[in-house]
N, CA, C, O and the ligand as a Tripos MOL2 file, in Angstrom:
@<TRIPOS>MOLECULE
protein
  301   299    76     0     0
PROTEIN
NO_CHARGES

@<TRIPOS>ATOM
      1 N          43.1430  -66.6540  -35.3920 N.3       1 MET1
      2 CA         43.4670  -67.9250  -35.0550 C.3       1 MET1
      3 C          43.5040  -68.8770  -36.2590 C.2       1 MET1
      4 O          42.4510  -69.0560  -36.8710 O.2       1 MET1
      5 N          44.5180  -69.4450  -36.6170 N.am      2 SER2
      6 CA         44.4690  -70.4240  -37.7490 C.3       2 SER2
      7 C          44.4800  -71.8730  -37.3550 C.2       2 SER2
      8 O          45.1120  -72.2810  -36.3800 O.2       2 SER2
      9 N          43.7820  -72.6140  -38.1170 N.am      3 SER3
     10 CA         43.6610  -74.0890  -37.7330 C.3       3 SER3
     11 C          44.9390  -74.7700  -37.9360 C.2       3 SER3
     12 O          45.8400  -74.1830  -38.5350 O.2       3 SER3
     13 N          45.0890  -75.8970  -37.5120 N.am      4 TRP4
     14 CA         46.2970  -76.6770  -37.6460 C.3       4 TRP4
     15 C          46.4430  -77.0130  -39.1340 C.2       4 TRP4
     16 O          47.5800  -77.1130  -39.5970 O.2       4 TRP4
     17 N          45.3270  -77.2010  -39.9430 N.am      5 LYS5
     18 CA         45.5320  -77.3240  -41.3350 C.3       5 LYS5
     19 C          46.3760  -76.3280  -42.0250 C.2       5 LYS5
     20 O          47.2820  -76.6120  -42.8090 O.2       5 LYS5
     21 N          45.9940  -75.0860  -41.6590 N.am      6 ASP6
     22 CA         46.5720  -73.8800  -42.2210 C.3       6 ASP6
     23 C          48.1080  -73.8830  -41.8800 C.2       6 ASP6
     24 O          48.9720  -73.6480  -42.7250 O.2       6 ASP6
     25 N          48.3570  -74.1640  -40.5920 N.am      7 LYS7
     26 CA         49.8050  -74.2750  -40.1500 C.3       7 LYS7
     27 C          50.5160  -75.1770  -40.9360 C.2       7 LYS7
     28 O          51.5790  -74.8360  -41.4540 O.2       7 LYS7
     29 N          49.9930  -76.4220  -41.1020 N.am      8 ILE8
     30 CA         50.6210  -77.4980  -41.8330 C.3       8 ILE8
     31 C          50.9870  -77.0160  -43.2270 C.2       8 ILE8
     32 O          52.1020  -77.2100  -43.7130 O.2       8 ILE8
     33 N          49.9860  -76.3680  -43.8610 N.am      9 GLN9
     34 CA         50.1430  -75.9360  -45.3470 C.3       9 GLN9
     35 C          51.2540  -74.8670  -45.3430 C.2       9 GLN9
     36 O          52.0950  -74.9080  -46.2410 O.2       9 GLN9
     37 N          51.3080  -74.0280  -44.5080 N.am     10 LYS10
     38 CA         52.1830  -72.9470  -44.4830 C.3      10 LYS10
     39 C          53.6760  -73.4680  -44.2310 C.2      10 LYS10
     40 O          54.7130  -73.0180  -44.7170 O.2      10 LYS10
     41 N          53.5120  -74.5230  -43.3540 N.am     11 LYS11
     42 CA         54.8970  -75.0800  -42.8910 C.3      11 LYS11
     43 C          55.5010  -75.8880  -44.0920 C.2      11 LYS11
     44 O          56.7010  -75.7900  -44.3510 O.2      11 LYS11
     45 N          54.7480  -76.6040  -44.7480 N.am     12 TYR12
     46 CA         55.1870  -77.4900  -45.7960 C.3      12 TYR12
     47 C          55.1460  -76.8750  -47.1460 C.2      12 TYR12
     48 O          55.8720  -77.3700  -48.0080 O.2      12 TYR12
     49 N          54.4060  -75.8810  -47.4400 N.am     13 GLY13
     50 CA         54.2970  -75.2810  -48.6480 C.3      13 GLY13
     51 C          53.8880  -76.1080  -49.6870 C.2      13 GLY13
     52 O          53.0030  -76.9310  -49.4550 O.2      13 GLY13
     53 N          54.4620  -76.0170  -50.9690 N.am     14 PRO14
     54 CA         54.0230  -76.8670  -51.9700 C.3      14 PRO14
     55 C          54.6180  -78.3580  -51.7460 C.2      14 PRO14
     56 O          55.8030  -78.5900  -51.5080 O.2      14 PRO14
     57 N          53.6580  -79.2660  -51.8560 N.am     15 HIS15
     58 CA         54.2300  -80.6410  -51.6330 C.3      15 HIS15
     59 C          53.5220  -81.6420  -52.4100 C.2      15 HIS15
     60 O          52.4320  -81.3590  -52.9070 O.2      15 HIS15
     61 N          54.0750  -82.8500  -52.5670 N.am     16 GLU16
     62 CA         53.3180  -83.8850  -53.2490 C.3      16 GLU16
     63 C          52.9760  -84.9380  -52.3900 C.2      16 GLU16
     64 O          53.3020  -84.9370  -51.2030 O.2      16 GLU16
     65 N          52.3370  -85.8350  -52.9210 N.am     17 HIS17
     66 CA         51.9390  -87.1330  -52.0390 C.3      17 HIS17
     67 C          52.5020  -88.4280  -52.5200 C.2      17 HIS17
     68 O          52.5230  -88.7010  -53.7200 O.2      17 HIS17
     69 N          52.9610  -89.2350  -51.5900 N.am     18 CYS18
     70 CA         53.5610  -90.4750  -51.8650 C.3      18 CYS18
     71 C          52.6810  -91.2360  -52.7190 C.2      18 CYS18
     72 O          51.4980  -91.3680  -52.4020 O.2      18 CYS18
     73 N          53.1550  -91.7570  -53.7870 N.am     19 ILE19
     74 CA         52.2810  -92.4910  -54.7710 C.3      19 ILE19
     75 C          51.8190  -93.8920  -54.2500 C.2      19 ILE19
     76 O          50.9430  -94.5290  -54.8350 O.2      19 ILE19
     77 N          52.3990  -94.3080  -53.2100 N.am     20 ILE20
     78 CA         52.0850  -95.6950  -52.5730 C.3      20 ILE20
     79 C          51.1350  -95.3870  -51.5720 C.2      20 ILE20
     80 O          49.9690  -95.7190  -51.7860 O.2      20 ILE20
     81 N          51.4610  -94.7410  -50.3880 N.am     21 CYS21
     82 CA         50.5330  -94.5430  -49.3180 C.3      21 CYS21
     83 C          49.8160  -93.1870  -49.2940 C.2      21 CYS21
     84 O          48.8680  -93.0320  -48.5230 O.2      21 CYS21
     85 N          50.2110  -92.2280  -50.0780 N.am     22 GLY22
     86 CA         49.3890  -90.9780  -50.1200 C.3      22 GLY22
     87 C          49.8630  -89.8890  -49.0100 C.2      22 GLY22
     88 O          49.2860  -88.8060  -48.9100 O.2      22 GLY22
     89 N          50.8580  -90.2270  -48.2590 N.am     23 ARG23
     90 CA         51.4740  -89.3920  -47.2980 C.3      23 ARG23
     91 C          51.9780  -88.1490  -48.0100 C.2      23 ARG23
     92 O          52.4500  -88.2530  -49.1430 O.2      23 ARG23
     93 N          51.8870  -86.8150  -47.3080 N.am     24 ALA24
     94 CA         52.4740  -85.6840  -47.8970 C.3      24 ALA24
     95 C          54.0050  -85.8380  -47.7470 C.2      24 ALA24
     96 O          54.5470  -86.2700  -46.7300 O.2      24 ALA24
     97 N          54.6600  -85.4270  -48.8990 N.am     25 ILE25
     98 CA         56.1200  -85.5470  -48.9560 C.3      25 ILE25
     99 C          56.6350  -84.2740  -49.7080 C.2      25 ILE25
    100 O          55.9020  -83.5860  -50.4190 O.2      25 ILE25
    101 N          57.9660  -84.0220  -49.4860 N.am     26 PRO26
    102 CA         58.3990  -82.7270  -50.1320 C.3      26 PRO26
    103 C          58.3900  -82.8870  -51.7320 C.2      26 PRO26
    104 O          58.6100  -83.9350  -52.3400 O.2      26 PRO26
    105 N          58.0930  -81.6410  -52.2820 N.am     27 GLU27
    106 CA         58.0310  -81.5850  -53.7530 C.3      27 GLU27
    107 C          59.2630  -82.0960  -54.3930 C.2      27 GLU27
    108 O          60.3820  -81.8210  -53.9580 O.2      27 GLU27
    109 N          59.0180  -82.9640  -55.5970 N.am     28 GLY28
    110 CA         60.1810  -83.5360  -56.2860 C.3      28 GLY28
    111 C          60.3690  -84.9410  -55.9110 C.2      28 GLY28
    112 O          60.9640  -85.6490  -56.7240 O.2      28 GLY28
    113 N          59.9430  -85.4820  -54.7680 N.am     29 LYS29
    114 CA         59.9680  -86.8050  -54.3510 C.3      29 LYS29
    115 C          58.7580  -87.6260  -54.8820 C.2      29 LYS29
    116 O          57.7300  -87.0750  -55.2750 O.2      29 LYS29
    117 N          58.9320  -88.9510  -54.8710 N.am     30 GLN30
    118 CA         58.0000  -89.8180  -55.2390 C.3      30 GLN30
    119 C          57.3400  -90.6250  -54.0510 C.2      30 GLN30
    120 O          56.1420  -90.9010  -53.9860 O.2      30 GLN30
    121 N          58.2750  -90.9530  -53.1490 N.am     31 TYR31
    122 CA         57.8810  -91.9160  -52.1000 C.3      31 TYR31
    123 C          58.2330  -91.2000  -50.6570 C.2      31 TYR31
    124 O          59.1100  -90.3430  -50.5420 O.2      31 TYR31
    125 N          57.4360  -91.6700  -49.6010 N.am     32 CYS32
    126 CA         57.6140  -90.9480  -48.2830 C.3      32 CYS32
    127 C          58.8970  -91.5840  -47.6770 C.2      32 CYS32
    128 O          59.6310  -90.9280  -46.9380 O.2      32 CYS32
    129 N          59.1320  -92.7910  -47.9880 N.am     33 GLY33
    130 CA         60.5130  -93.5590  -47.4970 C.3      33 GLY33
    131 C          60.7640  -94.7130  -48.2180 C.2      33 GLY33
    132 O          60.1310  -95.0120  -49.2310 O.2      33 GLY33
    133 N          61.8280  -95.4990  -47.6520 N.am     34 GLN34
    134 CA         62.3680  -96.7150  -48.1420 C.3      34 GLN34
    135 C          61.1750  -97.6140  -48.4510 C.2      34 GLN34
    136 O          60.9700  -97.9750  -49.6100 O.2      34 GLN34
    137 N          60.3730  -97.9890  -47.4310 N.am     35 ASP35
    138 CA         59.3470  -99.0260  -47.5080 C.3      35 ASP35
    139 C          58.5160  -98.7830  -48.7950 C.2      35 ASP35
    140 O          58.3630  -99.6980  -49.6040 O.2      35 ASP35
    141 N          57.9740  -97.5430  -48.9890 N.am     36 CYS36
    142 CA         57.0400  -97.3240  -50.1630 C.3      36 CYS36
    143 C          58.0140  -97.4060  -51.3650 C.2      36 CYS36
    144 O          57.4910  -97.8510  -52.3870 O.2      36 CYS36
    145 N          59.1850  -97.1050  -51.4460 N.am     37 LYS37
    146 CA         60.0220  -97.1740  -52.6090 C.3      37 LYS37
    147 C          60.2690  -98.6270  -52.9600 C.2      37 LYS37
    148 O          60.2220  -99.0120  -54.1280 O.2      37 LYS37
    149 N          60.5100  -99.3590  -52.0330 N.am     38 ASP38
    150 CA         60.5850 -100.8610  -52.0980 C.3      38 ASP38
    151 C          59.4380 -101.4810  -52.7240 C.2      38 ASP38
    152 O          59.5550 -102.2920  -53.6430 O.2      38 ASP38
    153 N          58.1540 -101.0520  -52.1620 N.am     39 SER39
    154 CA         56.9070 -101.6130  -52.7240 C.3      39 SER39
    155 C          56.6640 -101.1540  -54.1300 C.2      39 SER39
    156 O          56.0890 -101.8810  -54.9400 O.2      39 SER39
    157 N          57.1300  -99.8670  -54.4500 N.am     40 ALA40
    158 CA         56.9130  -99.3820  -55.6950 C.3      40 ALA40
    159 C          57.7840 -100.2200  -56.7550 C.2      40 ALA40
    160 O          57.3510 -100.5350  -57.8630 O.2      40 ALA40
    161 N          58.9630 -100.5150  -56.3150 N.am     41 ILE41
    162 CA         59.9460 -101.2640  -57.2490 C.3      41 ILE41
    163 C          59.3360 -102.7030  -57.3410 C.2      41 ILE41
    164 O          59.3090 -103.1950  -58.4700 O.2      41 ILE41
    165 N          58.9420 -103.2910  -56.5110 N.am     42 SER42
    166 CA         58.3660 -104.6960  -56.5740 C.3      42 SER42
    167 C          57.0220 -104.6960  -57.3990 C.2      42 SER42
    168 O          56.7020 -105.6670  -58.0850 O.2      42 SER42
    169 N          56.2170 -103.5060  -57.2940 N.am     43 TYR43
    170 CA         55.1240 -103.4440  -58.1600 C.3      43 TYR43
    171 C          55.4860 -103.1850  -59.6270 C.2      43 TYR43
    172 O          54.8100 -103.7220  -60.5040 O.2      43 TYR43
    173 N          56.5390 -102.3730  -59.9450 N.am     44 GLU44
    174 CA         57.0740 -102.1340  -61.2830 C.3      44 GLU44
    175 C          57.4400 -103.5240  -61.8130 C.2      44 GLU44
    176 O          57.0370 -103.9370  -62.9010 O.2      44 GLU44
    177 N          58.2340 -104.2270  -60.9750 N.am     45 LYS45
    178 CA         58.7060 -105.6390  -61.4340 C.3      45 LYS45
    179 C          57.6390 -106.4470  -61.9260 C.2      45 LYS45
    180 O          57.7020 -107.0150  -63.0160 O.2      45 LYS45
    181 N          56.5060 -106.5270  -61.0340 N.am     46 LYS46
    182 CA         55.3990 -107.3020  -61.2800 C.3      46 LYS46
    183 C          54.7580 -106.9670  -62.6310 C.2      46 LYS46
    184 O          54.3370 -107.8220  -63.4110 O.2      46 LYS46
    185 N          54.7220 -105.6450  -62.8360 N.am     47 LYS47
    186 CA         53.9560 -105.0860  -63.9890 C.3      47 LYS47
    187 C          55.0170 -105.4730  -65.2170 C.2      47 LYS47
    188 O          54.4760 -105.8790  -66.2450 O.2      47 LYS47
    189 N          56.3220 -105.3980  -65.2160 N.am     48 LYS48
    190 CA         57.0330 -105.7630  -66.3210 C.3      48 LYS48
    191 C          56.9400 -107.1180  -66.5240 C.2      48 LYS48
    192 O          56.9260 -107.4700  -67.7030 O.2      48 LYS48
    193 N          56.8680 -108.0360  -65.6130 N.am     49 LYS49
    194 CA         56.7310 -109.4620  -65.8150 C.3      49 LYS49
    195 C          55.4400 -109.7560  -66.5860 C.2      49 LYS49
    196 O          55.4050 -110.5240  -67.5480 O.2      49 LYS49
    197 N          54.4430 -109.1320  -66.1290 N.am     50 LYS50
    198 CA         53.2140 -109.2740  -66.8080 C.3      50 LYS50
    199 C          53.2020 -108.8630  -68.2960 C.2      50 LYS50
    200 O          52.7250 -109.5760  -69.1780 O.2      50 LYS50
    201 N          53.7650 -107.6610  -68.5000 N.am     51 SER51
    202 CA         53.9360 -107.3380  -69.9430 C.3      51 SER51
    203 C          54.8200 -108.1550  -70.8070 C.2      51 SER51
    204 O          54.6840 -108.1560  -72.0310 O.2      51 SER51
    205 N          55.6810 -108.8190  -70.2210 N.am     52 LYS52
    206 CA         56.5090 -109.7870  -70.8450 C.3      52 LYS52
    207 C          55.8070 -111.0140  -71.2770 C.2      52 LYS52
    208 O          56.0360 -111.5690  -72.3510 O.2      52 LYS52
    209 N          54.9160 -111.4330  -70.3760 N.am     53 ILE53
    210 CA         53.9580 -112.5210  -70.6200 C.3      53 ILE53
    211 C          53.0790 -112.1330  -71.7640 C.2      53 ILE53
    212 O          52.9020 -112.8730  -72.7320 O.2      53 ILE53
    213 N          52.6010 -111.1050  -71.6470 N.am     54 GLN54
    214 CA         51.7260 -110.5110  -72.7640 C.3      54 GLN54
    215 C          52.3540 -110.4310  -74.1010 C.2      54 GLN54
    216 O          51.7100 -110.6300  -75.1310 O.2      54 GLN54
    217 N          53.6980 -110.1180  -74.0810 N.am     55 MET55
    218 CA         54.4510 -110.0190  -75.3300 C.3      55 MET55
    219 C          54.6350 -111.4360  -75.8740 C.2      55 MET55
    220 O          54.4690 -111.6280  -77.0780 O.2      55 MET55
    221 N          54.9790 -112.4670  -75.0330 N.am     56 TYR56
    222 CA         55.1850 -113.8470  -75.5730 C.3      56 TYR56
    223 C          53.8150 -114.3940  -76.0780 C.2      56 TYR56
    224 O          53.7530 -115.1280  -77.0640 O.2      56 TYR56
    225 N          52.8270 -114.0470  -75.4370 N.am     57 PHE57
    226 CA         51.5210 -114.3160  -75.7990 C.3      57 PHE57
    227 C          51.2200 -113.8930  -77.2630 C.2      57 PHE57
    228 O          50.8150 -114.6740  -78.1240 O.2      57 PHE57
    229 N          51.4620 -112.5750  -77.4480 N.am     58 LEU58
    230 CA         51.3290 -111.9200  -78.8330 C.3      58 LEU58
    231 C          52.1110 -112.6390  -79.8880 C.2      58 LEU58
    232 O          51.5840 -113.0200  -80.9340 O.2      58 LEU58
    233 N          53.4210 -112.8270  -79.5920 N.am     59 ILE59
    234 CA         54.3640 -113.4940  -80.4460 C.3      59 ILE59
    235 C          53.8380 -114.7640  -80.9190 C.2      59 ILE59
    236 O          53.8170 -115.0970  -82.1040 O.2      59 ILE59
    237 N          53.3510 -115.5620  -79.8000 N.am     60 GLY60
    238 CA         52.8200 -116.9200  -80.0030 C.3      60 GLY60
    239 C          51.5190 -116.9140  -80.9820 C.2      60 GLY60
    240 O          51.3470 -117.7790  -81.8410 O.2      60 GLY60
    241 N          50.7460 -115.9790  -80.7790 N.am     61 MET61
    242 CA         49.5230 -115.8110  -81.6770 C.3      61 MET61
    243 C          50.0770 -115.4870  -83.0780 C.2      61 MET61
    244 O          49.6480 -116.1350  -84.0320 O.2      61 MET61
    245 N          50.9360 -114.5950  -83.2510 N.am     62 MET62
    246 CA         51.4160 -114.2360  -84.5670 C.3      62 MET62
    247 C          51.9950 -115.4640  -85.2760 C.2      62 MET62
    248 O          51.8240 -115.5910  -86.4880 O.2      62 MET62
    249 N          52.6900 -116.3930  -84.5490 N.am     63 VAL63
    250 CA         53.3740 -117.5850  -85.1050 C.3      63 VAL63
    251 C          52.2130 -118.4480  -85.5790 C.2      63 VAL63
    252 O          52.2090 -118.9370  -86.7090 O.2      63 VAL63
    253 N          51.1990 -118.6340  -84.6750 N.am     64 VAL64
    254 CA         50.1310 -119.6370  -85.0190 C.3      64 VAL64
    255 C          49.3860 -118.9600  -86.3000 C.2      64 VAL64
    256 O          49.1330 -119.7010  -87.2490 O.2      64 VAL64
    257 N          49.0740 -117.7790  -86.3590 N.am     65 MET65
    258 CA         48.4730 -117.0160  -87.5150 C.3      65 MET65
    259 C          49.3570 -117.3690  -88.8170 C.2      65 MET65
    260 O          48.8710 -117.8200  -89.8540 O.2      65 MET65
    261 N          50.5920 -117.1260  -88.6330 N.am     66 PHE66
    262 CA         51.4950 -117.2270  -89.8090 C.3      66 PHE66
    263 C          51.4010 -118.7620  -90.3040 C.2      66 PHE66
    264 O          51.4190 -119.0030  -91.5110 O.2      66 PHE66
    265 N          51.3070 -119.7290  -89.4060 N.am     67 ILE67
    266 CA         51.4420 -121.0590  -89.7060 C.3      67 ILE67
    267 C          49.9800 -121.4140  -90.4460 C.2      67 ILE67
    268 O          49.8660 -122.1590  -91.4200 O.2      67 ILE67
    269 N          48.9630 -120.7630  -89.8110 N.am     68 VAL68
    270 CA         47.5980 -121.0750  -90.4690 C.3      68 VAL68
    271 C          47.4900 -120.4920  -91.8660 C.2      68 VAL68
    272 O          46.9060 -121.1040  -92.7600 O.2      68 VAL68
    273 N          48.0450 -119.3280  -92.0490 N.am     69 MET69
    274 CA         48.0230 -118.5620  -93.2520 C.3      69 MET69
    275 C          48.8870 -119.3680  -94.2900 C.2      69 MET69
    276 O          48.5020 -119.5730  -95.4420 O.2      69 MET69
    277 N          50.0780 -119.8030  -93.7880 N.am     70 PHE70
    278 CA         50.9540 -120.6060  -94.7020 C.3      70 PHE70
    279 C          50.2500 -121.9250  -95.1790 C.2      70 PHE70
    280 O          50.3210 -122.3250  -96.3410 O.2      70 PHE70
    281 N          49.5500 -122.5770  -94.1570 N.am     71 LEU71
    282 CA         48.9100 -123.8450  -94.6040 C.3      71 LEU71
    283 C          47.7950 -123.7000  -95.6140 C.2      71 LEU71
    284 O          47.5820 -124.4820  -96.5400 O.2      71 LEU71
    285 N          46.9660 -122.3790  -95.2680 N.am     72 MET72
    286 CA         45.9230 -122.2080  -96.1850 C.3      72 MET72
    287 C          46.2800 -121.8370  -97.6280 C.2      72 MET72
    288 O          45.6980 -122.2070  -98.6470 O.2      72 MET72
    289 N          47.3540 -121.0300  -97.5200 N.am     73 GLY73
    290 CA         47.9070 -120.3790  -98.8130 C.3      73 GLY73
    291 C          48.4640 -121.5360  -99.6910 C.2      73 GLY73
    292 O          48.1700 -121.5950 -100.8850 O.2      73 GLY73
    293 N          49.2420 -122.4250  -99.1170 N.am     74 GLY74
    294 CA         49.7790 -123.6000  -99.7850 C.3      74 GLY74
    295 C          48.9560 -124.7180 -100.1390 C.2      74 GLY74
    296 O          49.3380 -125.6040 -100.9050 O.2      74 GLY74
    297 N          47.6960 -124.6830  -99.5230 N.am     75 GLY75
    298 CA         46.9290 -125.8590  -99.6930 C.3      75 GLY75
    299 C          46.3810 -125.9540 -101.0690 C.2      75 GLY75
    300 O          45.6860 -126.9180 -101.3920 O.2      75 GLY75
    301 ZN         54.4890  -93.8050  -48.6340 Zn       76 ZN76
@<TRIPOS>BOND
     1     1     2 1
     2     2     3 1
     3     3     4 2
     4     3     5 am
     5     5     6 1
     6     6     7 1
     7     7     8 2
     8     7     9 am
     9     9    10 1
    10    10    11 1
    11    11    12 2
    12    11    13 am
    13    13    14 1
    14    14    15 1
    15    15    16 2
    16    15    17 am
    17    17    18 1
    18    18    19 1
    19    19    20 2
    20    19    21 am
    21    21    22 1
    22    22    23 1
    23    23    24 2
    24    23    25 am
    25    25    26 1
    26    26    27 1
    27    27    28 2
    28    27    29 am
    29    29    30 1
    30    30    31 1
    31    31    32 2
    32    31    33 am
    33    33    34 1
    34    34    35 1
    35    35    36 2
    36    35    37 am
    37    37    38 1
    38    38    39 1
    39    39    40 2
    40    39    41 am
    41    41    42 1
    42    42    43 1
    43    43    44 2
    44    43    45 am
    45    45    46 1
    46    46    47 1
    47    47    48 2
    48    47    49 am
    49    49    50 1
    50    50    51 1
    51    51    52 2
    52    51    53 am
    53    53    54 1
    54    54    55 1
    55    55    56 2
    56    55    57 am
    57    57    58 1
    58    58    59 1
    59    59    60 2
    60    59    61 am
    61    61    62 1
    62    62    63 1
    63    63    64 2
    64    63    65 am
    65    65    66 1
    66    66    67 1
    67    67    68 2
    68    67    69 am
    69    69    70 1
    70    70    71 1
    71    71    72 2
    72    71    73 am
    73    73    74 1
    74    74    75 1
    75    75    76 2
    76    75    77 am
    77    77    78 1
    78    78    79 1
    79    79    80 2
    80    79    81 am
    81    81    82 1
    82    82    83 1
    83    83    84 2
    84    83    85 am
    85    85    86 1
    86    86    87 1
    87    87    88 2
    88    87    89 am
    89    89    90 1
    90    90    91 1
    91    91    92 2
    92    91    93 am
    93    93    94 1
    94    94    95 1
    95    95    96 2
    96    95    97 am
    97    97    98 1
    98    98    99 1
    99    99   100 2
   100    99   101 am
   101   101   102 1
   102   102   103 1
   103   103   104 2
   104   103   105 am
   105   105   106 1
   106   106   107 1
   107   107   108 2
   108   107   109 am
   109   109   110 1
   110   110   111 1
   111   111   112 2
   112   111   113 am
   113   113   114 1
   114   114   115 1
   115   115   116 2
   116   115   117 am
   117   117   118 1
   118   118   119 1
   119   119   120 2
   120   119   121 am
   121   121   122 1
   122   122   123 1
   123   123   124 2
   124   123   125 am
   125   125   126 1
   126   126   127 1
   127   127   128 2
   128   127   129 am
   129   129   130 1
   130   130   131 1
   131   131   132 2
   132   131   133 am
   133   133   134 1
   134   134   135 1
   135   135   136 2
   136   135   137 am
   137   137   138 1
   138   138   139 1
   139   139   140 2
   140   139   141 am
   141   141   142 1
   142   142   143 1
   143   143   144 2
   144   143   145 am
   145   145   146 1
   146   146   147 1
   147   147   148 2
   148   147   149 am
   149   149   150 1
   150   150   151 1
   151   151   152 2
   152   151   153 am
   153   153   154 1
   154   154   155 1
   155   155   156 2
   156   155   157 am
   157   157   158 1
   158   158   159 1
   159   159   160 2
   160   159   161 am
   161   161   162 1
   162   162   163 1
   163   163   164 2
   164   163   165 am
   165   165   166 1
   166   166   167 1
   167   167   168 2
   168   167   169 am
   169   169   170 1
   170   170   171 1
   171   171   172 2
   172   171   173 am
   173   173   174 1
   174   174   175 1
   175   175   176 2
   176   175   177 am
   177   177   178 1
   178   178   179 1
   179   179   180 2
   180   179   181 am
   181   181   182 1
   182   182   183 1
   183   183   184 2
   184   183   185 am
   185   185   186 1
   186   186   187 1
   187   187   188 2
   188   187   189 am
   189   189   190 1
   190   190   191 1
   191   191   192 2
   192   191   193 am
   193   193   194 1
   194   194   195 1
   195   195   196 2
   196   195   197 am
   197   197   198 1
   198   198   199 1
   199   199   200 2
   200   199   201 am
   201   201   202 1
   202   202   203 1
   203   203   204 2
   204   203   205 am
   205   205   206 1
   206   206   207 1
   207   207   208 2
   208   207   209 am
   209   209   210 1
   210   210   211 1
   211   211   212 2
   212   211   213 am
   213   213   214 1
   214   214   215 1
   215   215   216 2
   216   215   217 am
   217   217   218 1
   218   218   219 1
   219   219   220 2
   220   219   221 am
   221   221   222 1
   222   222   223 1
   223   223   224 2
   224   223   225 am
   225   225   226 1
   226   226   227 1
   227   227   228 2
   228   227   229 am
   229   229   230 1
   230   230   231 1
   231   231   232 2
   232   231   233 am
   233   233   234 1
   234   234   235 1
   235   235   236 2
   236   235   237 am
   237   237   238 1
   238   238   239 1
   239   239   240 2
   240   239   241 am
   241   241   242 1
   242   242   243 1
   243   243   244 2
   244   243   245 am
   245   245   246 1
   246   246   247 1
   247   247   248 2
   248   247   249 am
   249   249   250 1
   250   250   251 1
   251   251   252 2
   252   251   253 am
   253   253   254 1
   254   254   255 1
   255   255   256 2
   256   255   257 am
   257   257   258 1
   258   258   259 1
   259   259   260 2
   260   259   261 am
   261   261   262 1
   262   262   263 1
   263   263   264 2
   264   263   265 am
   265   265   266 1
   266   266   267 1
   267   267   268 2
   268   267   269 am
   269   269   270 1
   270   270   271 1
   271   271   272 2
   272   271   273 am
   273   273   274 1
   274   274   275 1
   275   275   276 2
   276   275   277 am
   277   277   278 1
   278   278   279 1
   279   279   280 2
   280   279   281 am
   281   281   282 1
   282   282   283 1
   283   283   284 2
   284   283   285 am
   285   285   286 1
   286   286   287 1
   287   287   288 2
   288   287   289 am
   289   289   290 1
   290   290   291 1
   291   291   292 2
   292   291   293 am
   293   293   294 1
   294   294   295 1
   295   295   296 2
   296   295   297 am
   297   297   298 1
   298   298   299 1
   299   299   300 2
@<TRIPOS>SUBSTRUCTURE
     1 MET1         2 RESIDUE 1 A MET
     2 SER2         6 RESIDUE 1 A SER
     3 SER3        10 RESIDUE 1 A SER
     4 TRP4        14 RESIDUE 1 A TRP
     5 LYS5        18 RESIDUE 1 A LYS
     6 ASP6        22 RESIDUE 1 A ASP
     7 LYS7        26 RESIDUE 1 A LYS
     8 ILE8        30 RESIDUE 1 A ILE
     9 GLN9        34 RESIDUE 1 A GLN
    10 LYS10       38 RESIDUE 1 A LYS
    11 LYS11       42 RESIDUE 1 A LYS
    12 TYR12       46 RESIDUE 1 A TYR
    13 GLY13       50 RESIDUE 1 A GLY
    14 PRO14       54 RESIDUE 1 A PRO
    15 HIS15       58 RESIDUE 1 A HIS
    16 GLU16       62 RESIDUE 1 A GLU
    17 HIS17       66 RESIDUE 1 A HIS
    18 CYS18       70 RESIDUE 1 A CYS
    19 ILE19       74 RESIDUE 1 A ILE
    20 ILE20       78 RESIDUE 1 A ILE
    21 CYS21       82 RESIDUE 1 A CYS
    22 GLY22       86 RESIDUE 1 A GLY
    23 ARG23       90 RESIDUE 1 A ARG
    24 ALA24       94 RESIDUE 1 A ALA
    25 ILE25       98 RESIDUE 1 A ILE
    26 PRO26      102 RESIDUE 1 A PRO
    27 GLU27      106 RESIDUE 1 A GLU
    28 GLY28      110 RESIDUE 1 A GLY
    29 LYS29      114 RESIDUE 1 A LYS
    30 GLN30      118 RESIDUE 1 A GLN
    31 TYR31      122 RESIDUE 1 A TYR
    32 CYS32      126 RESIDUE 1 A CYS
    33 GLY33      130 RESIDUE 1 A GLY
    34 GLN34      134 RESIDUE 1 A GLN
    35 ASP35      138 RESIDUE 1 A ASP
    36 CYS36      142 RESIDUE 1 A CYS
    37 LYS37      146 RESIDUE 1 A LYS
    38 ASP38      150 RESIDUE 1 A ASP
    39 SER39      154 RESIDUE 1 A SER
    40 ALA40      158 RESIDUE 1 A ALA
    41 ILE41      162 RESIDUE 1 A ILE
    42 SER42      166 RESIDUE 1 A SER
    43 TYR43      170 RESIDUE 1 A TYR
    44 GLU44      174 RESIDUE 1 A GLU
    45 LYS45      178 RESIDUE 1 A LYS
    46 LYS46      182 RESIDUE 1 A LYS
    47 LYS47      186 RESIDUE 1 A LYS
    48 LYS48      190 RESIDUE 1 A LYS
    49 LYS49      194 RESIDUE 1 A LYS
    50 LYS50      198 RESIDUE 1 A LYS
    51 SER51      202 RESIDUE 1 A SER
    52 LYS52      206 RESIDUE 1 A LYS
    53 ILE53      210 RESIDUE 1 A ILE
    54 GLN54      214 RESIDUE 1 A GLN
    55 MET55      218 RESIDUE 1 A MET
    56 TYR56      222 RESIDUE 1 A TYR
    57 PHE57      226 RESIDUE 1 A PHE
    58 LEU58      230 RESIDUE 1 A LEU
    59 ILE59      234 RESIDUE 1 A ILE
    60 GLY60      238 RESIDUE 1 A GLY
    61 MET61      242 RESIDUE 1 A MET
    62 MET62      246 RESIDUE 1 A MET
    63 VAL63      250 RESIDUE 1 A VAL
    64 VAL64      254 RESIDUE 1 A VAL
    65 MET65      258 RESIDUE 1 A MET
    66 PHE66      262 RESIDUE 1 A PHE
    67 ILE67      266 RESIDUE 1 A ILE
    68 VAL68      270 RESIDUE 1 A VAL
    69 MET69      274 RESIDUE 1 A MET
    70 PHE70      278 RESIDUE 1 A PHE
    71 LEU71      282 RESIDUE 1 A LEU
    72 MET72      286 RESIDUE 1 A MET
    73 GLY73      290 RESIDUE 1 A GLY
    74 GLY74      294 RESIDUE 1 A GLY
    75 GLY75      298 RESIDUE 1 A GLY
    76 ZN76       301 GROUP 0 **** ****
């Protein structure tokens, strides 16, 4: 007698898990369905927005540093 877990493993074979909800999905896929795909896309967008803000912040810092160095050097 094999347990239901063995049966599932045999039935699905090698598989991956949805990166959003962790459900078992066929190999080669990243998401279990459209819902998780959508939330992954919105998550990526949020991440991109955040890195953009960080980039602007860094550029702003560099500009300030440049001005300070210019003022000190020219003083
Ligand atoms: Zn999912």
